[in-house]
C-alpha positions in Angstrom: 17.3 23.0 76.9 15.4 19.8 76.5 15.7 16.7 78.7 14.2 13.4 77.5 13.2 11.1 80.3 12.5 7.4 79.9 10.6 4.7 81.8 10.0 5.4 85.5 11.7 8.8 85.2 9.1 10.0 82.7 6.3 8.6 84.9 7.7 10.5 87.9 8.0 13.8 86.1 4.7 13.4 84.4 6.1 13.4 80.8 8.9 12.2 78.6 10.2 15.7 77.7 11.1 18.5 80.1 12.2 22.0 79.0 14.5 23.8 81.4 15.9 27.3 81.3 19.7 27.5 81.5 22.0 30.4 80.5 24.4 30.3 77.5 27.5 28.5 78.5 25.7 26.4 81.1 27.2 23.1 82.2 25.7 19.7 82.6 25.6 20.3 86.3 23.5 23.5 85.7 21.1 21.5 83.5 20.8 18.8 86.3 20.1 21.5 88.8 17.4 23.1 86.5 15.8 19.7 86.0 15.6 19.0 89.7 14.4 22.5 90.4 11.5 21.9 88.0 11.0 18.3 89.2 12.4 17.8 92.7 10.6 14.4 92.8 13.3 13.0 90.5 16.2 13.7 92.8 16.0 10.3 94.7 15.6 8.5 91.4 18.6 10.0 89.6 21.1 11.1 92.3 23.0 8.9 94.8 23.7 9.9 98.4 26.8 11.9 97.2 24.7 13.9 94.8 26.1 12.2 91.7 24.1 10.5 89.0 23.4 6.9 90.0 25.8 4.6 88.2 23.0 2.6 86.7 21.5 5.6 84.9 22.8 6.3 81.4 23.1 10.0 80.3 23.1 10.9 76.6 24.2 14.3 75.2 22.8 14.8 71.7 22.6 11.0 71.4 26.2 10.3 72.5 26.9 7.8 75.3 28.7 7.7 77.7 28.6 11.4 78.2 29.2 12.3 81.9 32.3 10.1 82.1 34.3 12.5 80.0 34.1 16.0 81.6 31.2 15.2 83.9 29.3 18.0 85.5 31.6 20.6 84.0 30.7 19.7 80.4 29.7 22.9 78.6 26.4 22.7 76.8 25.2 24.7 73.7 21.9 26.1 72.8 19.7 23.4 71.3 21.5 20.5 73.0 19.4 17.6 74.2 20.1 15.5 77.3 18.5 12.2 78.0 18.3 10.0 81.1 17.8 6.2 80.7 17.2 4.2 83.9 17.7 0.4 83.7 14.8 -1.3 82.0 13.9 -4.9 82.3 10.9 -7.1 81.5 9.0 -7.8 78.4 8.0 -10.9 76.7 10.1 -14.0 76.0 
């Protein structure tokens, strides 16, 4: 399964794409666990004190947003699915 990371999350993980191994029938929660196992340094940046995705981070599942608000961590994934994490981004030129 592929995760796409953006902005500071990509910098923290050392790249904008991370492949993780999850079993067939894995859930979003399994994919988050696999991402954090591969890159534990991301935990403080994506999870709040309750272990949930920070409210300011957007999660896309195969380009659909919002994703986690539907079935949340129990959302079943399929082979070839792509997940993406977008932290808030600001700045730029006027």
